[in-house]
C-alpha positions, 0 to 999 in steps of 0.5 A: 438358268432359272431359279423357282420358288416353291413351298418347300425346296429350291429348283434351278433348271438349265435351259440349254438341256432342260434338266434339273440341275440343283435341288435344295430341300430347305424343308420349309417355305421359299417365297422368292429365289433369284439366281446370280447368273451361272454363279453359286449364289441364290438370293432367298425370301421366305414365303408359304405358311411355313417360311424358312426364312423371315419375310423381311429378310433377304438370304444370300445362299451359297449353294456350293458351301450349302450355307448362308453368306449374307443376310439383309433385314428390313422393316417390311416384307421383301417382295423380290431380290435382283442380283449382279456381281456388284449389286443386290436390290432388295424390292419392297412394297414401297421402296427399292434398296441398293446395296453393294455385293460385298461382305458385309454388304454396303447400303448405296442408296434407297428409292421410294415408289408407288405400291409395288406388290409384284416386286417389279424391278429390272437390273442391267448392266449400266441401270436399274428400273422400277416403278416410280412414286406416281402409278404408271411411271418408271424410275431409271437410275444410272448406277455409275452415276447415280442420275434418275430419269422419270418415264411416263409409261402409263396412266395405270400402275405397272404389271410387267417390265423387261430390259433388253440384253443389250440394256438399250430397250425397256418394255412396260405393260400396265394393268390394262394389259392391251399395249406394250410400250418400248423406250430407249434407255439412252433418252428415255424416248418412247420408241413404239406402241405394240398392241397384244389386244383390245380386251383387259388382260393380266400380262404374266411376263415380258422377255426380249430375245438375246439379240434384241429383235423380239419380244415375247409376251404372255398373259391370262389369255393363255396366249404367247405372243412374239412381236418384232421390236423397232429399230432403236436409236439415241434421236429424239422422237424416233419414228414409230413405224420402223419395225425390223424383221429378225433374220436369226431363225435359221433358214433350214428350219421350217414347220408346217402350218397345221403341225402339232407336238405330241409328248408323253400322251398328253392331251391335245389342246383345243387350240392350235399350236401354230399361228402366223402373221400370214395366216388369215385366221389368226386374230394376232397378226400384223396390223397391215394384214389384220385390218387391210385398207382400214389400217391406212385410213386416217382418223379411224381409232388407233386400234386400226393402226397398232402393230400387232404380233406376227405369231402367237401360240396357246399356253397351258395356265391353270384356272386354279393355281396348284401351289395355292391349292396345296398350301391353303387347302382346296377352294380357299382363294387367300393369297399365298403369304410372302409370294409377290401379288399373293399367287405363285408366278406362271406364264414366265417366259425366257429366251433360250436363243434367238428363235427358241423360248420357254414358258415356266408354269407354277405349283407342285405340277409345275411345268415348262413348255418349249416354243420354237420359232421357224418358217412356215409353208407360206413363207411367214414366220410361225410359232410352234410348241415343240415339247413340254416337261414337268419340272417337279413330280411325276 
C-alpha cells in the first residue's frame, strides 16, 4: 500500500488491485503521509497553505478508530516520518530523531545530519540510513547495537536513497543525477556504480525489486530506467562486474517490441513505451552494446565502461505541478509550505512484484502508470507501459 499526501485529504492505494481503499478527508492540508505497512496507523505532518496539523508535529493517526493516538512535537519543521512496528523516525532539516513505537513513545537517539530538505531516510529491519554530517555522506545505524557507520557515497549532496527488501543493498544518488552507487550494508563496501546518463538530472525515486535483483530509477528526464543489480557479498572490495540477470520474469510473458498501451482514449505519447537492451536505437542499453569495442579499450573515459540500464520507458511528468498551481495560484513558483523540497513528489516508483512496477504522480490530477517487464521478440527484456489510472478526479 501507499499513502499519498494531498492538500486536503489522505489517500491509500492498494497496489495489488490498484484500487483506492482508504479516503480520509481532513478538510485541511497534509504535507506528508506514511503508512505502517498494511496496518491502520498513518504518520501525518501538516502542509500546504492551510495545514491540518502544525508542521513541527508528527501525528500518528489510527484510521480504524479515526483518532490521533500519538503526537510528537519538535522545535522545527518535520520533513518526513518513517514507521516500523518498533520505531518512529522523524526527519528534520538537520537531524533525525528515533523513538520507540510505544505509548507514550520513548526517545532513543538523535543524530545530526547535513541539510536534508527532501527528508531522505530509509528504515530497514536492522538498520536505518540517512545523510551524514557532510554533504554526500551516508550514516548507517545498526538498531540493535547503535553502531554508526559513515559511507562516503558522493561528492555532492544526496538526492535519493533506498534499501533493498532484504536489507543487504543500499542504493544512493546525488544531486548530480548521473550515477547510482550501490553499497552492501554488511560492511559498507561499494559494490557497483550504475550510470543513468551523462547529463545532469534530478532523480525522483529509487526502488529495488522484491527479490533484490533489479533497480528502478526515475528522473526529470521523463524516463524510468531498469538496471540489473550485481551479486553482493560481505567480502572486501567485491568485483564491480558481476552483474546478474534476473530470471524472475515469467517465460510465458512476451511483448511485441513495438507494442503500445491505450487506455481511456489517452493521447498517445511521442515516445515509445518500449525499449530494451537489444534495441540498437535505445540510448540507454547496456554498456557493451552501447559502446561496443570502445567499452573494452583501456584508459578511455569511464563513461564508455559503466553499466547502463537494460530497459527504459517514458513516464508522464507535468512541467507545472498541478498541486502547486492549485494551492498557490496559476503562474506561482513559490514552494509549497510543509512539503519536502517545496514541491509535491512525482515519479515515485514502487514494485508490485518482481516484474511489475507502478510510477505514482502528484497533484489533483494525480495518476499512476503501470509498467511490466517481459521478453521481447528478439529474446531481450523489454519494459512496457500496460496501463494508467487517475487516483483522484475524473
